[in-house]
Each structure stands twice: as C-alpha cells, then as structure tokens.
N, C-alpha and C positions, 0 to 999 in steps of 0.2 A: 178515680174513674170506676163506674159501676161495671160489674161483671155480667155479661149476657148469660142468660139461663137457657139451657137446652131442655126441652120438654122431656120428661122421663120416658114417655111412650116412644119418642123418636130415638132416644138413646138405646132403649131396649131393642128396638128394631135393628139398629146398627150393630149391636153386639150379637144378635141372632144371626145377622148376615155374616159377620166375622166367623162365628162358630160353624156356619154352613160351609164357608170356604175351607175352614180347617178340616171338616169332615171329608170334603172332597179330596183335599190333599192327602189325608190319612189313607183314604181308600186306594190312592195311587202308590202307597208305600212310603210317603214322605211324612214323617211324624214331627211337624213343627207347630208349636202353639200359635194361635191366631194373633200374633203380636205385630206382624208387619202392617196389616191394615189399620190397627189401632195407632201404631206409631207414626204412620204417614199422616194421621189427622191429629197431630199434637195441638193444633189450634182449637180443636173441638173441646169444649168445656163440659165436664160432667155436672149436671144439675144436682141440686140437693136431693136427699132421699124424698120420695113422693109422699110417704106417710099414709097412702091410701091407694085405692085402685084394686082391680081384680087380680092383676099379676102380683102385686105386693102381698095381698092376703093369701094368694095361692102358696107363696113361699112359707107363710106361717102354717098352712095346712100340711105342706110337705114336711116341714120340720117337726110338727106334732106327730105325724105318722112315723117318721124316722126315730124320734125319741121314744115313741111307743114300742117299737121293735128292738130298740137298743137298751135304753134306760128302764123301760117297763119290764123287760126281761131280767135286768140286773136287780131292780127293786123287788122283783118277785122271787129272787133266789132263795129267800127264806123258806118257801114251801119245798123247794128242791133240797135245801139243807136238811130240813126235818125228815123228809122222806128218805134221803140217802143215808143219814146217820142211823135212823131207827128201823128201816125196812130193807132197802136195796143193797147198800154197800157195807153197813155195819162198821164204818170207820169212825175215828174220833172227830169231834166237831172241828178241831183245828185242821185236820187233814182235808175234810170236805170243803172247808171254807176257802182252800187254795183254788178250787175250781172257779168259784165266783170272783175271788180276788184277781185271778188271771184275766177274767173278762174285763173288769174295770181297769186294770193296769194297762192292757193292750188298747182299750178304748182311748185312754188318755195319752199313752206313750206314742202311739202312731199319729196322734194329732199334729205333731210337728211336720211330718211328711205330708199328710193329707191336707193340712191347712195351707202349706206352701204350694201344693199342687193346685189348689183352688185359686190362689193368687196368680199362678202361671197360666191358667186357662184350661186345666184338665179336670174340671169339676165332674162332667158327665162320665168320663173314663173312671174316675175314682168311685163314683156312685155305683157304676155297674160292677166293678171288681168287688167293692165292699158288699154289695147285695149278694153276689155269688158266694163269697166266703161265709156270710151270715147264714144263708140257706143251706149250704153244704154242712155247716156245723150243726144246725138244728136237726136236719134229717138224719145225720149220722149219730147224733145223740140218742135218737129213738131206738137204735139197734145196739147201743153200748151195753156191755155186761161187767167190765172190769174198771177199777178205779182209774188206771192210766188211760183207758179209752175215753172216759168222761173228761179227764184233764185235757186231752188233745182236742176232742170234738167241741165240748161245751165251753171249756176254758180258753184254749188257744184259737181255734178256728172261728168261733163266734166272736171272740174278743178282737181278732184282726178285722173281721167284717164290721164290727161296731165302730172301731177306730177309724176306718176308712169312710164311714158314713156320717158320723156325728159331727165332727169338727167342721168339715166343709159345709154341711147343711146349716148349722147354727151360725156360721160366719156370714151367710148370705143376708141374714135379717138386718144387721146394722146398716147395710147398704141400701135397704128399702125404707127404713124407719129411723126417724130422729126424735121427733116430739113424742111419738107413741112407742119408742123403742122398747122400753121395759115391759110395756103391756104385750107387745108382739112376742118378745122372748118368753114372757110368762105364760102366754097361751101355748106357745110351742113346748115349753118345758113341762106344762101340765100333761103332756103325753106320757111322762113318766108315771104320773098318778093314774091316768087312764089305763095304761098297761099294767100298772101295779094293782089295779082292781080287777081287770078283766082276766089277766093271765092266771092269777091264783084261783079266781072263780071257775075258769075252765078246767084248771088242774084238779080242783076239788070235786067238780061235778063229773068229769069224765073218767078220772082215775079208777074209781070202783066199778065203772061200767065197761070200759074198753081197754083198761090196762095202761101201763106207763107208755109203751111204744106208740100207740095210736093217739094218746093224749098229746105227746110232743109233736107228732106229725100234724095234728090239727092246728097247733100253734104255728108250725112252720108254714102251712098253707095260708093262714091268715097273714103272716109276715110277707109271703110272696105277693099277695094281692096288694098290700100296702106299698111295697117297693115298686110295683108296676105303676101305681098311681103317682108316686113320687117322681119316678123317671119321666113320666108324661108331663108333669106340671113344673118341675124345678127349672128355674132360669137364673143365670148370673146377670148382674147389672153393671158392675165395674169392669171395664175392659182389662184384659190380662196385662200384667207388667212383666218386663224382661227379667229373666231369672237372676236372682240375687242370692245372697248367702242363706243357708237353711235356717240359721239363727240370726236374729237381729240383736247383736251384742250391745248396741247402743241403748237398748231397753234397760239393761242392768245398770246403767249409769243414772237411771232415774229412781230416786229414793222411794217415791210412792209406789212405783211398779214392783220394786224389790220387796218392800214391806207387805204389799198386797199379796204377792206370790207366797211369802212365808205364811201369811194368815190363812190363805185357802189351803195350803199344804196341811197345816195343823187341823183345820176344820174338816177336811176330807179324810184325814187320818182317823178321826173319831166318829164320823157320821154313820158308817155302815155296820159296825158290830151290832147295834140294836136291831137293824133290819134283818141281819142274818140269824141272830140268836134269840130273838124274841119268841119265835115259835117253839124252839126247843126248850127255852126257859119255861114257857107256859105249860108244856107237856111234862117235863121232868121235875120242875120245882113246884109248880102250882097244881100239877096233876089234872089238867084239862085234856079233852080228847084231841086227837090229831086234826080232826075236822075243825074244831074250835080254834086251834092254833092257825090254821089256814085263814079262817075268817078274821082273826086278829090282824094278820098282815094286810088283808083286804081293807079293813077299816083304817089302818095306819096310812095306807096309800090313798084312801078316799079323802080323808081330811087333809091330806097333803095338797089336794087340788086347791083348797082354800088358802093354804099356806104358800102357794105359788102365785095364784091370781091376785088376791087382795093386796099383798105387799108390792107386787109389780105395779098395780094401779095407783096405790098410794105413792110409790116411788116416782112415777111419771108426773103425778099431779102436785105433790107437795115436797118430798124430801130428797130425791135422788137415790140411786141404788146403794151406794156405800153407806149412807146414813141409815138406810133401812136394814141393811145386812147386819150391822153391829148389834142391835137389840135382839134380832132373831138368833144369831149365833150364841149370844149370851144366854138367851132363854133355853136354847137347845142344851147347852152345858148344864144349866141348873136342873133341867128335866132329867138329864142323865144321872146327875147326882141323886136325884129323888128315886131313881130306879132301885137303889139299894134299900128303899123303904117299902117296896112292893112285895107283899107276902100272900096275897089272895087273888081270886079271879077278878073281883071288882077293881082292885088296884092295878092289875096289868092292863085292863081295858082303858082305864083313865090315863095310864102312862102312854099307851099306844096312840090315843087321840091327841094328847098334847104334843108328844114328840113328833108325830106325823105332821102336825100343823107347823111347828117351829122349824123343823128341818127342811122346810121348803125354801130356805134361804139360798139353796144352790141354784134356784131359778134366776136369781139376781146376779149371779157370778159373771156370766158373759157380758151383760149390760154394764156392770161395774167396771169390767176390764176395758170395754170400749170407751168409757169415760176417761181412761188413763192413756188412751192412744189418740194422738192428733192426726195420724195418717191412716185413713180407713183402708187404703190399698195394702197396708201391712197387717190388717186385722187378722187374717187367717194365720199368718206367721206368728204373730205375737200370742194369739190365743193358743196355737199349737205348742208354743214354748212352755206356757204355763201348764197346759194339760200334761205335757211330758214330765214336768217336774213333779206335779202332784200325783202322777201315776204311781210313783214309788210309795207314796202314802197309802193309796188304795190297795196296792199289792200286799203290803205288810200289816195294815191295820187290823183286819179281821183275823188273820192267823195268829197275830200276837194276842189279840183279845181272847181267841179260843184257847191258846196255850195257858192263859191266866185262869181258866176255869179250874176249880178245885173239886173234882168229883169226890164224893164221900163225906163232904162237910154238910152241915145242916143247911136248910133253905136260906137262912139269913147270911151265910158266908160263901156259898159255893160259887156265886157269880160276882162276888165283891171286887175282885181284881179286874175283871172285865169292865164292870161299871165305873170304877174309879179311873181306869186308864182312859176310857172313852170320854168321860166328863172332863178330866183334867186337860187333855190336849185340845179339846174343843174350847175350853176356857182360854187357853193360850191363843187360839185362833181369834177369839173376840178381842183380846188385848192387842194383837198385831194389826187388826183392822182399825182400831182406834189410833194406833201410831201411824198407819198409812194415811188416815184422814188428816191427822195433825200435820204430817209432812206436806200434804197437798194444799190445805186451806188454813192451816194454823188452828188456833183454839176458838175460832168463831163458831158459836153453837148454831147460829142460824144460816151458816153457809150451806148452800145446796150442792151436794156431790153424789 
C-alpha cells in the first residue's frame, strides 16, 4: 500500500503550532517538550525532505552563519596563536594551543547533550543559551590579560557556546534535504572558510589601529548580529520524540558506524596542527612577517571553500560522501608529509593552498554520518555521540603536535615531529574510512556511498 505524503509546508506549520503551545506552557512555569501534540497525531506521516523551498534554504543560511561564528573562529585561531606566542602572552606554542583545543573539544563534546536536546524539542532554548555563552566568552576575551583568563574565556566559555550551537544547527539540514543533502551541508560548512577568511582579515586590519581589545569586540558584535538572524530564521521540521537514552548504544553494534567513528577520530586528531602552527612556522622558520603569516591563514581558509563546495557537489551528483572523503583524507595526509620539505616562502604558500583545499573533507563528515543512520529522528543523538568521541582527538592533537616542536634545531628538523605526527594519524584515518566502506558495501568499486 502506498504511503500518503504530507506536504512539507503543512508539516512545518504543524510543528510551529506545537512549538507555540510549548512556549505558552513554558511561560506558565511548566517546562514540557511539545511531545503531547505530536504523539496524539501518530497517524500523521512526515513527508520526505522537501529538498527545496525558502524555509529549507533558510536553514542552510542559518547553519552557514552559525558555522562562521563557531568554526570560523576556530579555523582562525592560528592568528591568535601567533599573536599570543610572540606578542601578548609569550608562552610556549603547546601552552597556547590548549586555548584553541579546548574550544574544539567542547564544541564536539557537548554535541551529545545539545544534539539530544534538539531531538527532544529544545532547539531554540539550546540556541539561545549557546549564543549567550559564545558572546560572553568573546566579549570577556577582549579584556583578558593573563593566560588562565584566556583559557576560561576563549577556551571554555566560547567552547561551551559553540558546542550548544553547532550540532543542533547542522542536524537540521538532513531533515530538509535528501537528494541535495551533501550540497546543503557543504554550503553550510563553507561558513568555516568564510569566517576563516574574514576573521583573520579583520584581526590583521584592526589590530595595529585599535588594538587587541577592540578588535575582538568588533568580532563579537558581528557574531551578535549573526546569532540574531539565526534565531529569527531557524525552524525544526521533525516533531520532537519522547526522551530516550542520551547514547544510542545500538549504533556501536553496527560495524560501519564504529569504523567510521575511528576514521574521523584519527582524521580530526591530525587536521588542526597545520592550521594552528602554520603562522608561527612561517614567522619563526621561514622568517616572514607576522602580517604575512596572517595572510597565509586567510589563503588557506579561502581555498578551503573550494575544498568544501566542489566535493559536496560531486558527492551529491556522482560518488556519495564516503567515497569522496577517502581520497581527500588521503591527499591531506600526503600534503602533511610534504610539509617537511617546505623550506622557503614559496613552498609554504603552496603547502597552504593544497592543504586548505584537501582538508575541506570535514564538510562531508555530517552527510557521510547521515548515510549510516536509517532513523533521521536519531540523527542529533548519533551525530552528538561521534562529536563527543572525536572531541578528545581535537583536545589533544594540537598540544601533542606543539610538544613535538624542537626549538633550537635547524629549519629542516624543528617541526619534523609535528609534521610526521599529523600526517601519520591522518593516513590512519584514510585507512579506516576504506575499511568502513568495505564493511558497508563490500569491495564494489562503483557502489555509491
């Protein structure tokens, strides 16, 4: 028997009514997710993702802006790293990298809670609280003077805000897109490159003119405006489901899911040292100016927009996300090995361009994960689980890479440990992606996944 299809617009209106009822109950002091209305209509069938429409593309815009203010800030940490090490804090690269690592760790780790909150109907609450933490962290960073203050403000507070915002927002997209899912996620993920270009550009332009404090405040005001737009446009589509376990343990019984989780753990363990240390490498080893090192990071993030959008388009049209991730992760690992052969300014520019392009594989990660989940109502939970696992990779990756720096050695050897560590674990990520693919579809080369 054919299944009747509910028009997406009708479904969206119904969900909005449920949310309005929830808001009314909340204002009266009863905080209950809008489940009752949804559960009384069990016969109502959710139609397939619309793949089009103003509301659907608005979610892409919201996700792009959220990723700009979260991942864009993280991808720009290299300019803060260089400035803190050489000018403001005069701490070791490994010490300073803990600030950025805490941001990424908390963004991923909190994903389990924030993703589950999205499934349960608390998306807007999570969005507001996350925006508040993010803005408080950014504004207080502008008045920090000591290392521990930066750790708490820029590392912990901004990290908590980012974790509450990112996972729920990106989890909305698979509920609106199916055929164009990878493209939608790729456009949203390109917010990391937009932010990675604009934030270092603002930092480089304003720092000599207005100083560090007002440079960070300008970035905070931009973030405030983006969060207001996001709050106005963001809409959930899937009705909330009754509270279940925080962790979907059944996912770990699925071999492709487990192998994919190991693969992205290794890939994310090795992806960020280049972003954090390329600026300092350029200034200390290649002897370029600090301004040039900022521009280097801007270019690395700029070409990353190609590395995010083109693969996602090809993935939708021809290959599937996991098939596209494998060569990109492999190429990233090879490029990191080649970092050891960079000894002049021309070489570091070439490295930045190629690595920025290939490391865009992380834009495919949410889409690839959704292809391994048959129940979209658990998408937030399963995505949050993976994020929490790989958070420990992002927490330790850059500090370990920084600890492997050998100051005092010649230019050919001082960063060798950092380069080999990043490249080798990235290569491991590529290997486990291949294993995940084999476990899902076998050795069929033409299988789309």
